[in-house]
C-alpha positions in Angstrom: -26.3 16.7 23.7 -28.7 19.1 25.3 -29.6 19.3 29.0 -31.2 22.0 31.1 -29.0 24.9 32.0 -28.3 23.6 35.5 -27.1 20.2 34.3 -25.1 21.8 31.5 -23.2 23.9 34.2 -22.2 20.6 35.9 -20.7 19.3 32.6 -18.7 22.4 31.7 -17.9 23.0 35.3 -16.4 19.5 35.6 -13.9 20.2 32.8 -12.8 23.4 34.4 -12.6 21.8 37.9 -10.6 18.8 36.4 -8.0 21.1 34.9 -7.7 23.2 38.0 -7.3 20.3 40.4 -4.8 18.6 38.1 -2.7 21.7 37.9 -2.7 22.3 41.6 -1.7 18.8 42.5 0.8 18.3 39.7 4.4 18.5 40.9 6.7 21.0 39.3 9.6 19.4 37.4 12.7 21.6 38.3 15.3 19.3 36.6 15.8 17.9 33.1 15.5 14.3 34.5 12.3 15.3 36.3 10.7 16.7 33.1 11.9 13.9 30.8 12.3 10.9 33.0 9.8 11.5 35.8 12.2 11.6 38.7 11.3 13.5 41.9 13.1 16.5 43.4 15.7 14.1 44.9 16.4 12.4 41.6 14.6 9.2 42.6 12.7 7.3 39.8 9.0 6.5 40.1 8.2 3.6 42.4 6.8 0.3 41.1 3.2 1.1 42.2 3.2 4.5 40.5 4.8 3.0 37.3 2.2 0.3 37.2 -0.7 2.7 37.6 0.9 5.0 35.0 1.3 2.3 32.4 -2.2 1.0 33.0 -4.1 4.3 32.9 -2.0 5.7 30.0 -3.1 2.8 27.8 -6.8 3.0 28.9 -7.3 5.6 26.2 -10.6 7.3 25.9 -10.7 6.2 22.3 -9.9 2.6 23.5 -12.8 2.5 26.0 -15.1 3.9 23.3 -13.8 1.5 20.6 -14.2 -1.5 23.0 -17.8 -0.7 23.7 -18.5 0.0 20.0 -17.1 -3.3 19.0 -19.0 -5.0 21.8 -22.2 -3.6 20.3 -21.3 -4.7 16.8 -19.9 -8.2 17.5 -20.7 -9.1 21.1 -17.9 -10.4 23.4 -15.9 -11.3 20.3 -15.5 -7.6 19.5 -14.6 -6.8 23.1 -12.0 -9.6 23.1 -10.6 -8.3 19.8 -9.8 -4.9 21.2 -8.7 -6.1 24.6 -6.1 -8.3 22.8 -4.1 -5.1 22.0 -3.2 -5.0 25.7 -1.0 -8.0 25.3 1.3 -5.4 23.7 2.3 -4.2 27.1 3.9 -7.4 28.5 5.6 -8.0 25.1 7.1 -4.5 25.2 8.3 -5.1 28.7 10.0 -8.4 27.8 11.7 -6.8 24.7 12.8 -3.6 26.6 14.1 -5.8 29.5 16.3 -7.6 27.0 17.5 -4.3 25.4 18.5 -2.9 28.8 20.1 -6.0 30.4 21.8 -7.3 27.3 22.7 -4.2 25.4 22.6 -1.4 28.0 20.0 0.5 26.0 18.8 3.8 27.4 16.0 4.3 24.9 14.7 2.9 21.6 16.2 5.7 19.5 19.8 5.1 20.8 19.4 1.4 20.3 18.2 1.8 16.7 21.2 4.0 16.0 23.6 1.4 17.3 21.9 -1.5 15.4 20.5 0.0 12.2 22.0 3.5 11.8 20.8 7.1 12.1 18.5 7.0 9.1 16.6 4.0 10.6 16.3 5.9 13.9 15.0 9.0 12.0 12.4 6.9 10.1 11.3 5.4 13.5 11.1 8.8 15.0 8.8 10.1 12.2 6.5 7.1 12.8 6.2 7.8 16.5 5.5 11.5 15.8 2.6 10.4 13.6 1.5 8.1 16.4 1.6 11.0 18.9 -0.2 13.3 16.5 -3.0 10.7 16.2 -3.3 10.4 20.0 -4.2 14.1 20.4 -7.2 14.2 18.1 -8.5 10.7 18.7 -8.8 11.3 22.5 -10.0 14.9 22.4 -12.7 13.9 19.9 -14.0 11.3 22.4 -14.4 14.0 25.1 -16.0 16.4 22.6 -18.6 13.7 21.7 -20.0 14.0 25.3 -20.8 17.6 24.7 -22.1 17.6 21.2 -22.1 16.0 17.8 -19.1 16.2 15.5 -18.9 19.6 13.9 -21.1 21.3 16.5 -19.6 24.2 18.4 -20.1 22.4 21.7 -18.2 19.3 20.5 -15.2 21.4 19.3 -15.3 23.8 22.3 -15.2 20.9 24.8 -12.4 19.1 23.0 -10.3 22.3 22.8 -11.0 23.2 26.4 -10.0 19.7 27.5 -6.8 20.1 25.4 -6.0 23.4 27.0 -6.4 22.3 30.6 -4.3 19.2 30.0 -1.6 21.1 28.3 -1.6 23.6 31.2 -0.6 21.1 33.8 1.6 19.1 31.5 3.8 22.1 30.9 4.3 22.4 34.6 5.9 19.0 35.2 6.4 16.9 32.0 6.7 13.2 32.6 6.9 13.7 36.4 3.5 15.5 36.4 2.1 12.8 34.0 3.1 9.9 36.3 1.9 11.7 39.5 -1.5 12.5 38.0 -1.8 9.0 36.4 -2.0 7.4 39.9 -4.9 9.6 40.9 -6.6 9.3 37.5 -6.3 5.5 37.6 -7.9 5.2 41.0 -10.7 7.5 40.1 -11.3 6.0 36.7 -11.6 2.4 38.1 -13.9 3.6 40.8 -16.3 5.4 38.4 -16.1 2.7 35.8 -17.1 0.2 38.5 -20.2 2.3 39.3 -21.1 2.6 35.7 -20.7 -1.1 35.1 -22.7 -1.9 38.2 -25.5 0.3 37.1 -25.7 -1.2 33.5 -24.6 -4.8 33.5 -27.1 -6.5 36.0 -29.9 -5.9 33.5 -28.9 -9.1 31.6 -26.5 -11.0 33.9 -23.0 -12.3 33.2 -24.1 -15.6 31.4 -26.2 -13.8 28.8 -23.6 -11.1 28.2 -20.8 -13.5 27.7 -22.8 -15.6 25.4 -23.5 -12.7 23.0 -21.6 -13.0 19.7 -20.5 -15.7 17.3 -17.0 -17.1 16.8 -16.8 -16.7 13.1 -14.4 -14.7 10.9 -17.3 -12.6 9.6 -18.6 -11.9 13.1 -15.5 -10.1 14.5 -13.1 -13.0 14.8 -11.1 -11.6 11.9 -10.3 -8.5 14.1 -9.1 -10.8 17.0 -6.5 -12.2 14.6 -5.6 -8.7 13.4 -5.0 -7.7 16.9 -2.9 -10.8 17.7 -0.7 -10.0 14.6 -0.4 -6.2 15.3 0.6 -6.9 18.9 4.0 -8.0 17.5 4.8 -4.5 16.3 2.2 -2.1 17.8 3.8 -1.4 21.2 7.1 -0.3 19.8 5.8 2.8 18.0 4.1 4.1 21.2 6.4 6.2 23.3 3.7 6.7 25.9 4.4 3.1 26.7 8.1 2.6 25.8 9.3 5.8 27.5 8.2 4.2 30.8 10.3 1.2 30.1 13.5 3.0 30.7 12.9 5.0 33.9 13.1 2.4 36.7 15.1 -0.7 37.5 14.7 -3.5 34.9 12.9 -6.1 37.0 10.5 -3.5 38.5 9.8 -2.3 35.0 9.0 -5.8 33.7 6.8 -6.6 36.6 4.9 -3.3 36.2 4.4 -4.0 32.5 3.1 -7.5 33.0 0.6 -6.4 35.8 -0.5 -3.3 33.8 -1.1 -5.4 30.7 -3.2 -8.0 32.5 -5.2 -5.3 34.3 -5.7 -3.3 31.1 -6.9 -6.4 29.2 -9.4 -7.2 31.9 -10.6 -3.5 32.2 -11.1 -3.1 28.4 -12.9 -6.4 28.1 -15.2 -5.6 31.0 -16.0 -2.2 29.5 -16.8 -3.8 26.2 -19.8 -5.4 28.0 -21.4 -1.9 28.0 -21.6 -2.3 24.2 -22.8 -5.9 24.5 -25.6 -4.5 26.8 -26.5 -2.1 24.1 -26.6 -4.9 21.6 -28.9 -6.9 23.7 -31.1 -3.9 24.3 -31.4 -3.4 20.6 -29.8 0.1 20.6 -28.5 1.1 17.1 -24.8 0.8 16.7 -22.8 4.1 16.5 -19.5 5.8 17.1 -20.2 6.4 20.8 -21.9 3.5 22.4 -20.8 4.3 26.0 -22.5 7.7 25.7 -25.6 6.2 24.1 -26.0 3.6 26.8 -25.4 6.1 29.6 -27.8 8.6 28.1 -30.5 6.0 28.0 -30.2 5.8 31.8 -30.4 9.6 32.3 -28.3 12.7 32.9 -26.4 11.4 36.0 -25.1 8.2 34.4 -24.2 10.3 31.4 -22.2 12.6 33.6 -20.4 9.7 35.2 -19.5 8.3 31.8 -18.2 11.7 30.8 -15.9 11.6 33.9 -14.7 8.2 32.8 -13.8 9.5 29.4 -12.1 12.7 30.6 -10.0 10.7 33.1 -9.0 8.2 30.4 -8.3 10.9 27.8 -6.4 13.1 30.2 -4.0 10.4 31.3 -3.2 9.6 27.7 -3.0 13.2 26.5 -0.6 14.4 29.2 1.6 11.3 28.5 1.4 12.2 24.8 2.6 15.7 25.5 5.5 14.5 27.7 6.6 11.8 25.2 6.6 14.4 22.4 8.7 16.8 24.5 11.3 14.0 25.1 11.3 13.0 21.4 11.8 16.5 20.2 14.0 17.9 23.0 16.2 14.9 23.9 16.2 12.3 21.1 16.2 14.4 17.9 19.6 15.9 18.7 21.0 12.4 18.9 19.9 11.9 15.2 22.1 14.9 14.4 25.0 13.4 16.3 25.0 15.8 19.2 23.9 15.7 22.8 20.7 17.5 23.9 21.4 21.2 24.7 20.6 23.2 27.8 17.3 24.4 26.2 16.0 20.8 25.7 13.1 21.4 28.1 12.1 24.7 26.5 12.2 23.1 23.1 10.1 20.2 24.4 7.5 22.6 25.9 7.2 24.5 22.5 6.6 21.1 20.8 3.8 20.4 23.3 2.1 23.6 22.4 2.5 23.0 18.7 0.9 19.5 18.8 -1.9 20.8 21.0 -2.9 23.2 18.3 -2.2 21.2 15.1 -3.1 17.8 16.6 -6.8 18.8 16.9 -7.3 19.5 13.2 -8.5 15.9 12.4 -10.9 16.2 15.4 -12.4 19.3 13.9 -12.7 17.5 10.5 -14.5 14.6 12.1 -12.1 11.6 11.4 -13.1 8.1 12.6 -11.2 7.3 15.8 -10.9 3.6 15.1 -8.6 4.4 12.2 -6.0 5.8 14.7 -5.5 2.2 15.9 -6.0 -0.2 13.0 -4.3 1.8 10.3 -1.3 3.0 12.3 -0.9 -0.6 13.6 -0.7 -1.8 10.0 1.8 0.9 8.9 4.3 -0.1 11.6 4.1 -3.9 11.1 7.7 -3.8 9.9 8.8 -3.0 13.5 8.0 -6.6 14.5 11.2 -8.1 13.0 13.2 -5.0 13.8 12.9 -5.6 17.5 12.0 -9.3 17.8 14.9 -10.4 15.6 17.4 -7.9 16.8 19.4 -10.5 18.7 20.5 -11.9 15.3 21.8 -8.6 14.1 25.2 -7.0 14.6 24.7 -4.0 12.4 22.4 -4.1 9.4 20.7 -0.8 8.3 19.2 -2.5 5.2 17.4 -5.0 7.4 15.5 -2.2 9.0 14.6 -0.5 5.8 13.6 -3.7 3.9 11.2 -4.5 6.8 9.9 -1.0 7.8 9.1 0.6 4.5 7.1 -2.2 3.0 4.9 -2.1 6.0 4.4 1.7 5.7 3.6 1.3 2.0 1.0 -1.4 2.7 -0.6 0.7 5.4 -0.9 3.7 3.1 -2.3 1.5 0.3 -4.9 0.1 2.7 -5.8 3.6 3.9 -6.5 4.8 0.3 -8.3 1.7 -0.6 -5.9 0.2 -3.3 -5.1 -3.1 -1.7 -6.7 -5.8 -4.0 -9.7 -7.6 -2.7 -8.0 -10.9 -3.4 -5.8 -10.2 -0.3 -8.8 -10.5 2.0 -9.1 -13.5 4.3 -12.7 -14.4 5.0 -15.7 -12.3 4.2 -16.0 -10.2 7.4 -15.7 -6.5 7.8 -12.0 -6.8 8.6 -11.1 -9.4 5.9 -8.9 -7.1 3.9 -7.3 -5.7 7.1 -6.5 -9.3 8.2 -5.1 -10.3 4.9 -2.9 -7.2 4.6 -1.5 -7.9 8.0 -0.8 -11.6 7.3 0.8 -11.1 4.0 2.4 -7.9 5.1 4.1 -9.5 8.0 5.5 -12.2 5.8 6.9 -9.6 3.4 8.4 -7.6 6.3 10.1 -10.6 8.0 11.4 -11.7 4.6 12.7 -8.3 3.8 14.4 -8.1 7.2 16.2 -11.5 6.7 17.4 -10.9 3.1 20.3 -8.5 4.1 21.3 -10.9 6.9 21.4 -13.8 4.5 23.5 -11.8 2.0 25.9 -10.7 4.8 26.4 -14.4 5.8 26.8 -15.4 2.1 29.4 -12.6 1.6 31.3 -13.7 4.7 31.7 -17.2 3.3 31.5 -20.5 5.2 33.1 -20.6 8.7 36.6 -22.2 8.6 37.2 -24.9 11.2 40.4 -26.8 11.9 40.9 -30.0 13.7 44.1 -31.5 15.1 45.2 -35.1 15.4 
């Protein structure tokens, strides 16, 4: 994108101002619990309001806002509903984590997996979430870069890398405490700016016409709605940005925050998809950055406002990604080796942040499609659905985990490389094969999970009962 030099200064200046302000206001985490669990200097956990804002904004990814608008442009409100459906993951995660904490005293997903399915299962799960965190880096920095240039251009790459650097800078200062604190500010600002953007764009057609756009057919985006409903069963569990926040406050406060954040997130994403619906009604050509295209059609100032929206959304996700990675590497990986985290856990976590900031941007530089970060990763972890949803029926069964988890991973890889047979497709829409893979894949994963449990019960023999006269 090219503007006159004065306007260009505003765009680049905003990135620098954003990073400076976030660093100045971010609290410094002086304790391990502050860095990894978000407690304040007195050891108190985040309050309910802060937790709700943090969950809400951390899941309003920049790539999600962009994908919602792109799908709205392609399929009308059906596309927006499809992407908003993923936000049902948050209440589901809250219910499952509530059960893990109140019934099993779980302090995290990794310790729980070790107790139910063994260390190898927990290691496999950890590798999956590391891939997830890796994807979160490039898929969000690429969205920011797209407001400064086209993929591959120096302005695109420079903006994405500058954004990464300023976010890393304040994340190193406070870890999860810094992330939660800045999330509250980012949430308020993002909602305010998004409201201005929507107010400027949406009245052109009116609510009735916007909500009537789209067709409820499998080949018109409804197949992706079904994909989202299926992936909700497993998607939240491989996202530590979400699940880490499920273990840092009292159980009921956590559950309430998850439900409210999920409802707000669903509404926010669906509302923003109407930007794409507007583009559809205006006859703008579909593309990979419909929010930017719509804003640019209104001029430089709306485009700057849209840039602010994306930077806020991406920043809240990226700082959470850094803090989640630090916890995974510094605190949870030692548990897989059978030892407690050492005194250098925070330092190790900080080095992990730096490493993923560097290597996590390689796909962004290569120009990978950001929608793949959601749909393909969601397919690869479909096996986590029975692992967590059917956990009440398990005493200790490592094979149940592996017979459920690895078939899902295999199917996700086969889908990514294009070797799933076309006969698996359901319907004739763009996402027919994705839908079929998720339907049949979930059936395979649930069956795989149950087979070892059935064999255990068979080996134990029938229960013996006695009656007296």
